[in-house]
N, C-alpha and C positions, 0 to 999 in steps of 0.2 A: 504493499499500499503506500503511493507515494504522500510523504510530506508535503502537506498544501504549504506550506512556503514557497513551494513553487508550481500556485494553482493555473498559471497559465500553459502550462506545459501536461501535456493528458500523457496517462504510460501507453496508449498507444505509439502518439508522435515521438515519447523519446524511444520505444524501443526500435523505430523506426531509424533516429536520428543515431540510435548507437551502433546500429546494423549498418549504417551510410558510414559512420566513425572506423569502423576497421576496412568496409571494400573500399572507398575511395582512396585516389591516389593523390601524394600527395599532401595529403591533411598534416601527416608530421611522417617521421622514421619510424616510430613505432610502429603506426598504422601500416604501414607498408609494408612494415615485416608480419605484420596479423599477430598484432596484440595488443591487449586491452591492460590499462588499468583499474582498477575499485581499491576503494578505501573502507576496512574495517574499523569501526567504532564498537566498546562496548560498555558498560556499567557507567551511563554517565551521572548519573544523582544529582540531575540539577533541582534543586531546590528555588522556592518561589524567591526566594532572599537571595539576590544573584552574590551579594558578600555572604553568604553562609559557607561556614567552612567546616569540616572532618577531618578524624583522624588528621589535623592540622593542614589539609589542602581543601583551597578553595576553591568548589568543583565547577565554578562558572570559566577562575579566569583559567581552569587546566584546556575545557571544553576551546574558550576561546583561543590559545595559544593551539592546540590540535587543528581549529579550523583554519588560523592563518598559517598554517606549515601547506595544508591541503588544499588551499589558493595557489599557495607559489609555486605549486610542484610546476614542471614544465610542462607535462604533459596530463587534460584533465582527465580527471576519471569519470568512467562514464556514473558512478555512482557512489554514493556514500551510504552504509549499509551500520544501525546504528543497531547489536544485539539483546537488545533486554534493558530492564533499572534504567529506563531513561529519566525515573523520576525517582525522589531523591528517595521516602521513606515509603510512603502509603498513596503513590499518584495523584498529588492533590491537585486543583484543574488550574493553582495558582504557577505550581510546577513545571507543568506544561507551556503553561504563557512564556515565562521564560525562556524555558528549552525552545519554541518559534522564535522570537526573539533575537535567541543568540543564535541560532540556528540560517539567521536570514544572509550572510554574506553568503553562504553557497549556493542562496537564488540568484543572488546578485551575480554570479561566476557559473549561472546556467546551471547547477551540479545536482542533479535531483538527490533524498536522500529517502529511505527505507527503512523502516523499523519494525523491531519484533517489541515481545510483551516477557517482561520479565516479573518476579515476585513482589519489584518492589512497585509494580505499577498498578492501574485500577483501569481496567479494562476497557468502563463509556466515557470516563475523562480522555484516557488515550482514542478514543474512536472521536469522540467531540473535535480534539486537539489538532493530532494529528491524521486525521485521515481526508481524504476528500466527501463532500457527499454524493456522489455519484460513481465512487469506487465500489466496484463490481467484485460483489462478498462470496467465496466458495465455501464457507462457513456459516454456519451461522451463530457459531460461539464464540471461533476460532478465528483466530487473526492468520491464514495462510496467503504465501504470497510464491508463484516462478514467477521469476526474472530470465527472463531467453537472450542472450545475445548471439554473437558470431561462433563465438566460443565454447559458453559454457553456459549451463545451467544452474542459477542459483534456489533453493528452496528452504525458504524463511518458515520458519515454524514456532506455534505459542506455544509455551508451559508454562506458562501465568495458571496456577493452580486457586489458590488463597492470598488478594493483595495482605502484604504484609504477613506472609507464612514462609517459608523457609524454604520445603519440599516443592518440584513440579512436578507435572502429570501433562502428557501429552493426551492420553483417553483412545480410546479405539478408535474412534470416526475420523479424526485427524490421522491415526495411522491409515485408518482405509485411504483419507484422500492423497499421502505422501506415495503409498501404495501404485493406486490409479496411476499416478500421477508421475511416474517414475514409469512406468508399465507404457505411458502413450510418449513418453519424451524422452529415446534412445540413444538419441543421434547425436548427444554432445555429452562429456564429461560432465557430471551433477557432483556439485558442494551443496549439504545441508548445512541449516543455520540455526543454532536452537539459544535460548538464553542456558540454562542449568545444565551443568557440568554431568555426560554418564558416569555413574554406579558401577562400579567393576564388581562384576556376581562373584559370589563364595565360590570357590574350588571345592569346598566341601558339600556344595550344596545347600538349598535349603535347608535351614534350622528344621524344618516339619512338613511331613508330605501329605498332611490335614487340610486340603483345598477349603476345606471353607476357613479355614484361618487367614487373616489380612498378612497381607507384606508388612516389613515390618517397615514402618519410615527412615525415609533418608534427608540428608539436608539437599541431594542433589536429585534428577532424572529418575523419578519412580517407575517408568515401566523401561530403562534402559535396556530391558534382555530385549524386548519387543521393537524397540524401532532398531537394533541393530539384526534385529536376524530380519527385516524389511532391506535395512541397506545392503543387509547380503546375496540379499537374491538378485542385484543388482552391479554387475560387473564396471558400470561407467561411473561408479555413486564412488568419488577417489578421496574425498574429507567430509570430517564431521567438525566445524566450530562451535564451539562453548562462547560463554564467558562465565559469570555468578562467583569463581572463586580468586578475581583480583588476580590472576597471577597471566607467565607466559610461556606459556609450557607445549610442547609436542610428543606425542608419543602414537603407535601403533600400534593396534587392535590387534592379535597374535592367529583371530580367528579372522579377518575377515580382508587382513592389512588394510584399514580405510586408517587413515592419519585422523586423531583425535587433538584439534588443535585448540591451546585453550585462549584469548583470547584475554588482554593484559587491558584492566579499566582505564576508561578516560580520567574518574572521580576521583578518586583516591585508594590504595593500595590500605590490601588488610595488616603490612607492614614494612616497614621502607627498606626493606631490601629487597624490595620486590619493582621494578617499572609501571608507572603510571605511561599513555601515553597512546599509541593507533596504530595499526598494519596496513602499509600498502601491501595490495595482491596484483602482482602484476603474470597477466595468464598470457598463454603464447599455446600452440601446435601441440606440444609434446606436455605440456605441466604449470603448474601455479608456481613461484616462490611468492613466498612472504616473506617482510622486510618488517620488524619491528623498528620501530619511532619513536624511541623514548623521550619524556619531555625533557629528563637529565642527561644530554647527552653524553656524560661521563659514567652511567649507568652502563656493567662488564654486558649488561644485553643489548645496549642499541645499536640498532644493524644488522643484530643478528638475525641470519636470513632460514628459511625454511624451504624447502621443495618435494612439491609432488606432483609423481608423473602420472600423469593418466593415465597410463600402460601396467596393472599390476605385475608385481613382482612371480 
């Protein structure tokens, strides 16, 4: 769902323009080589008060710094994807008003923004502030989106279960949508984005074999196994991007070979040894390179890269 800070450009026009940017000659050296640039934000945690501070960080100041870096890129990104926890704590309307105001420089540079929901967001307030009135919903309760460009399909999921409650949940209806969408679009590599972190399965198996007993809750995504089961069925799915834990990390799922990539927070870290910042995603015909842009250029992980090859090993 495109953020309405860029209301004059519809999603259809944006996708048409995005495809043209890749295929048109002499737009830029990168475009001529058949590559795309995307920008990934996560956990902005913007509060109504632009001067608000949490864990020693002013969230809006961090967001503004990230946006200035993005608008200064030599190659304009196809879009900015914000991976949940857009709002500070419980998704107040005023939080989103402040967020939209500070996203305006992206509108001025004709860069669209697409967002997912996290546990600190409020679905109705998010809808009213960040989605277009004529936005075509593919699901009634959850916010899902397929973004297709010349080189990649992005699938944005909604793991918000209850506002200001830590665990996340996709649910069977959304998993069904994901399965159908992947089945209908096998033509490009696919990257899936969800706010909550995947929860490792217990190698010893479930604690109880009684199906009547509810699974124990975790702080992450409580239907991780179901999600990975869907993704494993489609060899074009190469990466699952998530936020929530406020860190920068890459692992590879042993069963599927899918990269599990934790995006760093824009707003604040949980500990000062972790970076804040954003990620540049450079996509080409062979794969995707993710590069961390830490707000502290002296952070040891600044400019660290992760390479995702479209072909599974």
